[in-house]
C-alpha positions, 0 to 999 in steps of 0.5 A: 462600531463596525471596525470594532465588531470586525475587530471581535469577530477576528480575535474570537476566529483566532482563538477558535483556530488556535484552541481547536489545533491545541485540542487536535495535538491533544486528541492525537497524543491520546491516541497515540498512547493508547495505540502505543499501549494496544502494542505493548499488551502480551501478543497471545491476548491481543491476537485474540481479542482484536481476532474477535473484534473481526469477527464481530465485524464481520458479522455486523458490517454487513455490506463489506461482507458481501463485498469481500465474498462477491469479489472472491466469488468473482475471482476464484468463480468455481476453484472455492465452494461457498464456505473457503469463499466465507472463510477466506472473507472472514480471514481478510477481515481479521488479516485487517485488524491483525495488520493494526495490531502488528503496525502498534507492536513496530517499536518492540521489532528492533534490529536485536531481535528481527531475526525472532520475527521475520526471516527473509526470502531471496534477499539476494534479488535485491542486493543484485538489484541494488548494485546496479546502482539505478535505485530500486522500486519495490510495489507491494500491495494491501497484502498480509502483514504490509506495515510491518514491511518497511520498518523491518527492511530498514532494520536489515538495511537502511531507511528508505522511501514510502509512497502514500497517501495522506488518510482523510483524519489528519489525526489517524494520518500523524499515528499511522505515520509515527509508525512508518517512520519510526525506524528512519523511513520517509514518507512522501505524498503521493499526489505529485509525487512523480519527481521526487520518486524519479530524483531518489531512485536516480540517487540509486536509492530505494523506495516502496509503494503500493500497486493493488488499487482501482484508479480512475480511467484517466490514471491507468490502463486495464490489465488482467487480474483473476480473468477481469479488466482491472484499471491499474496505475502504470506510474511505477512502470512509467518511472522505471522506464525513465530511471531505469531502475529494477522493479521488484514485487515484495510481499510479507506473509502472516505465517502464524503469531509474530511470526512472518517471511518478507519474500522479495520476487524476481527483478522487473528490468525495464527494456528501454529497445523496447516500444515504450507503451508495450514495455508500460504495459508489459511492466504493468500486467506482469506486477499485477499477475505477481500479486494475483500468485501471493494472493492464490497462495494466501487467499485470506491475507488480501484486503478483499473489501476493496472494490478492485474491479470499479472501473470499467472500460468503455464500450466499443474501444479495444485494449490496445487503443484505451492502453495507448491513448492512456500512456500518450496522454500522461507521457505528453503531461510528463513532458509539459512538465519537465 
């Protein structure tokens, strides 16, 4: 009897898992069709519609509205009036909604009509860095229309690898991944991505990663960001030094409806002759300052709802001591893995 009950329970669980898996796939396909349908709507309609959704969210979502305004106020201090702060906070909300819309419209951007949507600035920076044969590491942030950047770049040059953290929802992650890989790009899961990133760069290929989020103390070092210490990942610097790859800060600025400009900043070439700890700090600070500069030009196009200064430095510890301790701990862990 016990054996029969056990078999029945096992069979029931098996059927439930199968049904759940099937339902999950059906739901994912349904949501994908809806998202693709949004991408087929007239651009004027969809831009106005999602700008309205952004306004409603800005009014209703008090928690994130206050956080965005506090972050802008703290970053710009006396440089902005309260009216300008509120406007930039709303534009930040709108930027997130429009980024989603533009992701939905990725299938409409093709090689033959690429020039109608986007123009490139300073492409020679990439061409020169790529000729070195040591790989190119693109670093960007949740700025402008960041989701269309890999797609447009792949159409202009060729597909690249993207480092990304999977979304908490498998369904949404599958949909976002569909668009990110639409033009042949390949995704590397952020967790334990170090070896894959090094291998790709050593083969002379291009790799893209986001570099504007707060990290835990053990994962980053504190650098200056809008006059305040921000805990920032030093992984790009470590990888660049190890592979001698060029780091290129890159941003996709929205200039209007269906109009973008992809800006490439001057490459950061790691100096392997310098003290390694100092070079890691120098590169990490340079990347962060590059991001700050573009945000100052277009404050409404950054992700201000993010708690960028959440991680605080320990008391009674100098900035250099914190920096050295974290970098050396990371390097020791890297040695153990290799």
